[in-house]
C-alpha positions as semicolon CSV with decimal commas, in nm:
position;residue;x (nm);y (nm);z (nm)
1;M;12,534;11,217;11,142
2;N;12,723;11,480;10,951
3;N;12,639;11,843;10,869
4;S;12,481;11,760;10,531
5;N;12,213;11,539;10,692
6;I;11,935;11,584;10,942
7;G;11,756;11,283;11,080
8;F;11,642;11,065;11,363
9;I;11,655;10,705;11,483
10;Y;11,360;10,490;11,590
11;Q;11,416;10,148;11,743
12;T;11,170;9,872;11,830
13;C;11,347;9,758;12,147
14;P;11,448;9,943;12,463
15;D;11,804;10,074;12,504
16;D;11,876;9,815;12,775
17;Y;11,770;9,524;12,547
18;N;12,033;9,247;12,530
19;I;12,101;9,217;12,156
20;E;12,333;8,920;12,219
21;E;12,017;8,717;12,284
22;D;11,820;8,850;11,986
23;Y;11,883;8,546;11,766
24;D;11,561;8,602;11,567
25;G;11,651;8,964;11,484
26;K;11,337;9,110;11,643
27;C;11,510;9,432;11,745
28;R;11,512;9,679;11,458
29;R;11,663;10,025;11,423
30;Y;11,522;10,262;11,162
31;I;11,761;10,544;11,071
32;F;11,605;10,831;10,874
33;N;11,833;11,091;10,710
34;Q;11,721;11,390;10,508
35;K;11,993;11,487;10,261
36;K;12,010;11,865;10,308
37;S;12,243;11,915;10,013
38;K;11,983;11,770;9,775
39;S;11,673;11,918;9,938
40;S;11,499;12,241;9,850
41;K;11,170;12,416;9,927
42;D;10,978;12,183;9,694
43;R;11,193;11,867;9,705
44;I;11,323;11,643;9,985
45;D;11,549;11,338;9,958
46;V;11,533;11,091;10,248
47;E;11,738;10,778;10,307
48;L;11,604;10,509;10,539
49;E;11,828;10,234;10,678
50;I;11,668;9,931;10,848
51;H;11,909;9,750;11,078
52;T;11,830;9,421;11,252
53;T;12,045;9,258;11,517
54;C;12,369;9,139;11,361
55;L;12,541;8,844;11,529
56;D;12,788;8,731;11,259
57;D;12,999;8,857;10,966
58;S;12,738;8,782;10,700
59;C;12,513;9,065;10,820
60;W;12,372;9,335;10,597
61;Y;12,106;9,602;10,626
62;E;11,825;9,721;10,402
63;Y;11,815;10,075;10,266
64;H;11,558;10,287;10,084
65;I;11,617;10,618;9,906
66;L;11,299;10,822;9,870
67;E;11,255;11,144;9,675
68;F;10,956;11,362;9,765
69;E;10,817;11,661;9,578
70;R;10,560;11,908;9,702
71;G;10,224;11,848;9,536
72;M;9,958;12,093;9,423
73;D;9,788;12,076;9,764
74;S;10,119;12,144;9,948
75;G;10,136;11,778;10,053
76;W;10,439;11,562;9,975
77;L;10,434;11,300;9,697
78;I;10,686;11,019;9,648
79;V;10,835;11,059;9,300
80;S;11,122;10,812;9,328
81;H;11,201;10,504;9,538
82;K;11,517;10,296;9,523
83;K;11,603;10,010;9,757
84;G;11,870;9,754;9,818
85;N;12,099;9,594;10,073
86;R;12,434;9,709;10,207
87;C;12,702;9,526;10,400
88;Y;12,864;9,670;10,709
89;E;13,197;9,824;10,601
90;D;13,361;9,735;10,932
91;R;13,283;9,367;10,862
92;G;13,427;9,348;10,514
93;G;13,196;9,566;10,305
94;G;13,115;9,445;9,957
95;S;12,777;9,332;9,831
96;P;12,545;9,090;10,010
97;P;12,610;8,815;10,094
98;C;12,886;8,983;10,289
99;L;13,132;8,706;10,364
């Protein structure tokens, strides 16, 4: 991650899991990034990437961009949600399907 983001990764399989045998894509990695450059005291922008096991060049991952604003009760409310799919740049980039 770079200096303009703060985040964390959660994955549904252990680090020693053999992804070469995960043909059903059961292992998932969730990458959460808060965009510091766009965040303020009352607004937070978060990007979520959902990666499944990728065993060929047609792989892509799902992303969500969420914008939160602080509500009247100091809780956070979702005010914007965008989603889509992205191809892996190191496998050709472009739009899904990625071949």
